[in-house]
N, C-alpha and C positions, 0 to 999 in steps of 0.2 A: 503493500499499500504506498510506504514512504517513498520508494523509489518511483514509483509511477507518477505520485504528485510531485515529485521533485523535478522529473524530468519534463513533465508538463508544462513546467514554469520556467524551463531553463533558458538560455540565449538564443536567439535564432540562428546564430551560425555555430556549427559544430556543437550544439549545447551537449553539454554532459556532467557526469560529477565526478569531482575530484575531493578524496577527503583529507581532513585532520591535517593540512600543513596550516599553520597560522594564517591570518590576514593582515590587513592594515591595522594594527593594534593601536595606530594614532589616530585612525580615523573613526568616522560615526559607524562602524559596524561593531555589534555587540560579540566579540571574540571572547570565548571562555578563557580563563588560563589553564595552562598547564596541569594535568592533574598532579595532585601533591605525592600520590602513593599509586602510581601505577602498577597493573601485575606485571611480573617478568615473562610477558607471553605477548601474544597478539591481542589488542583491546579494541573495542570501537572507542574513536575519538570522540571528543565534545562537539564538534560541529564539523558540516561539509561545507565546500564551496564548489561553484561551477567554474568552467572554463570555455573559452573559446578557440577554435580553431582556425590558425591563421592560413594553413594551405598545406599541401603536401606536394612534392617535388622527387621525381627520379634522376639521380645523377650518379655515373659511373655504375656501379654493382648494387648501389643501395637506394631505397626509397625512404624520405625523411618526411617527417610530420612535425610541424611547429605550432606549439600551442601556446595560450597566454591566462593568465590569473593574476589576482592580487599578490604581492610579495608575500613570502610564506615564512614559517619558521620551520626549520629541519634540523635533523641530527646527522653529522658525520661521523664515519667509524674508522678508527685506527686499531687494528689488532682486536682486543677486547675492549678497548676504551671508546665512549662515544663522546661527541660534544654537540652541543646545542648551537646553530646559528639563529641568532636573533632577528627580527625585521631593523634596518636602520631606517632613520627618518628620510633619508637620500634616496632609497630604494622606490623605483618608479613600478616595476613588474617583475612578474615570475614567469620565465619563458621556459617550456618545456619542449625537448626534442626527442622523438622516439624514431630509431633507424631499423628498419626491416629488409629480409630479401624479398624482392618484387616478384620473384618465381613462387615462393613456399608462402609467404607471409610470415615467417619465423622472425622474431625480433631478434637483434643482434645486440646483446647486452655488454659485450665485452669491447666494443670500440671505443676509440677516443672521441670526445665531441668539443668543440669550441664553439662559440656563438661572438659574432663581431656585429656590431650595429653602428651604421654610419647615416651620415645625411649631408649630401651634395659632396662626397667624397672625404668628409671630415670625420674623423673616429669620436664616437658618441661614449661607448661602452663596450668592455671586452673581457669575457670570462672564459676559462675551461671548467666546463660545468661537472656536475657531479653524476655518475651513475645514481638513480634514484630506485625508490621501490615506494608506492602509494597504493591504497587498500582499492580505490575505484580504478585509477589510470593505471595502475600494475607497473610494469617497466620502462625505465625511461631516463633520459638525461635533462637536468635542470638546474637553475639557478636565479637569484635576484639580480635585477639590471638597474642601474641608476642613470640619472641624465635626461630622460625623456620629458619632452614636452607637449602639453594638451594640444590636441590638432594639429600635429606635426607629422609629416610620413617620413619613414626611414627604411634604410634596407639592411637586412638581416641577413647575414652569411652564416651559413650553419656548415663548420669543417668537420668532416669525419675521417678519422684515422683507421690504419688497418685494424682487424679485429687481434685480440690476445688469447682468441681461443684458437686451437688447432681445428682447421676445417676438414672434414671427411666427405666419404662417399663422393657426391658429384658436387659437392661444395670445395671439394680439393682444388688448391691452387686460387682460390676466390678470396675475396674480403681480404687483399693485402695490398691495395693500393688506396691513397685517399681521393677523398672526392668533397667537392662544394656544392651546395643549395642554397640558394639565394630568394628572398621572400621580399615583398613590400608590406608594409606594416604601419598603418595610420593607430597612432596611439590617443586614444581619445578617452579622458577621465569618465564621463557619462557611461559611456560603454561599459567600461570595466567596473564601474559602481552599479551597473545593472546586472552584473552576473550573479545569480543567485548565492543567498549564504542562509544557512539554518543550523540553528543550535540542535544539540540533541540530547535526549534525557535518559540515554543508554551509556552515557560516558563511563569508560572502565570496565563494561560487561568482557567476558571472554568470550569474543566474538568477533567478526569482521563484516564491513559494509560491502555489498555487491560490487561485481566490477562493473564498470560501465559498459554501455552499449553505443560504440561508434564505428559506423561500418568504414570510414576512411583511415582509420590508425588502429593497429592491433595493441593489445595490451600486454602481450607476453605471457600469455596461459601456456603451460606446457602442454605437450601432448598427452592425449588420454593413454592410460595403461593399454587399451584395447589396441591402440593405433601403433604401439610400438613393436617391432618385429623381434621373434625369438621367445626362448622360454624367459618369463617374467612374473615377478612377485612383488607385492608391494607391503609395504609397513610403515609405522609411525612412530618417531620419535620427538616428544613435545609437540611444537607447532610446525616441524618439518615432516612432509609425506614423501617416502622414497619410492621410486618405481624402479627395480633393478632388473635387467636382462642379460642373457646371456645370447650372443649370436656370433656369427662368421664375422670376422674382422673387415670392417669397411674398408673401400679404398683409401688410400694415404696413411694405413697404420700397418707397420712391418710387425711381425712378431709370431706368437704361437698359433695354436689352433682355433682358439676361439677368443670373445672379447666380451669385457664385461663393461657393460654401461650403467651407469647410477643417475637417475634424473630427480634432483630434491626440488620440492616445490612447497608453495605455502599450504597450511592445512586449510584454508577457507575456499580461496579463489585459485588454488592451483598456479600459482605464477612461479617461472622458473627462478632458481634462488642461484644468483652467478657470483662470480669472485669468492668462492670458499676455498680455504684447504681443506680436501677430503681425503680419508684412505680409508681401505678396505682390507679385509682379511677374507680369503676363500679357502674353506678346509672341506674334505671329504674325510678319509681317514687321516690325512696329514694335511700340513698345510700348502695348499695350491700356490697362493699368492697372497703377499702382504705387504702393502706400501701406499703410495700416494698416486691418487687418480689425477689425469690430466684434465682438465678444462677443454670442453671440445663442442664444436657445432657441426651437426650432420642433418642434412635434409629428412631422413628417416628416424632418427633416434631423437633430434631436437637437440635443446642445449643440455650437455648432460658431462659426468666426470668417469673417464674411462681408461681401461687397461687391458693388454692382452694377457689371457691366461690358457692352462692347457685345457684340454676338453674334458670334461667332466660329466658322469651321468646324472650325478646330484652332488649338492654341497650346501654349506651353511655358511653365510656371509655375515659378515659383522662389518657395519659403515659408522666412521668416527669422525665427528668434527672437529678438523684440527685448528682451523681459523673459521671465525663466521662470516658470513656475508659482508664484503668489504664494499658496502654501496650505503649512500646516505639514505636515510629513513624519513618519511613522513609519517606524522603523528598517528599511533596506533601500532606502529613496526618498531618503534625505537629501541624496544625493551626486550625485544624477540630474538630468538635464536642464538642466544649464549647459552654456554654451559649445557649443552644439548648430550643428552644420555647416548651412548652406544645404540645403534640398531642393531636387531638381528631378523634375519628372514631365511628361508628356504629357497633353494633355487634347482 
């Protein structure tokens, strides 16, 4: 009921919902404070905001979607530490870039992204933006930008770097060249202030807001277990749902007779969890493999962590989070995915 009501009243251009990143705390929007004692888990934030889509552009091997909303508060992650980025009085807008493969629609979470705003050839603002995770918006890159004036039109250049994931399958040899998408953006305070905002009375509940529905931009939902080839199994550890699969080694992978792919995703919306340190132990009567998994992007296996292994008829798999996802978190995710217990499943 809430989601239908909210979308019905959203902005006209690319209306959607985006959760829990703060808003213009210094302006006339009733932004609730950050919870004093949020659970160490995914939780419902105190409010949701809308966003508008500037546009999409295919450039090189990538499609880029650019959206905007109010300046947000968010948390950056370094190792096991998190740090809040608050809204500055000089912040004008929060820009969000989503990068995906145009052939499969798979979001590429491990690319580097920078955004440059110019006007008449003069630099207005420039940032290397963070890989981010939001409950309704999912996997994207974003940051706050300063220096925009009401009613002025700007050129926004989104520069995409090579992926840090290993491309396999038909992705082998792809996503290793940079590309740039350019958008025209007119900054209008009235349009941004018309973006919907709503406080929630469920703040702090162990749950999550639904992912948004926006046909033009994917949200980074991981492949469904039934869509992943091979011998698969699923399990849960805290707020991480794992799908593990044993398949023939995909193109681009040298090694043994079989390939172990582990796809971690969020408990509720199933978003791919990227930039983790993940290790696995596979055992039948003895240890078959034990070590770090490699971040990989594959058209059939999706975003996952993988390694080659000997062929086994059946085995027990243990999955350990060595490093939590090194992505910035919108509100409701900032306390999750730390101190995750080892997950066990049978393959």
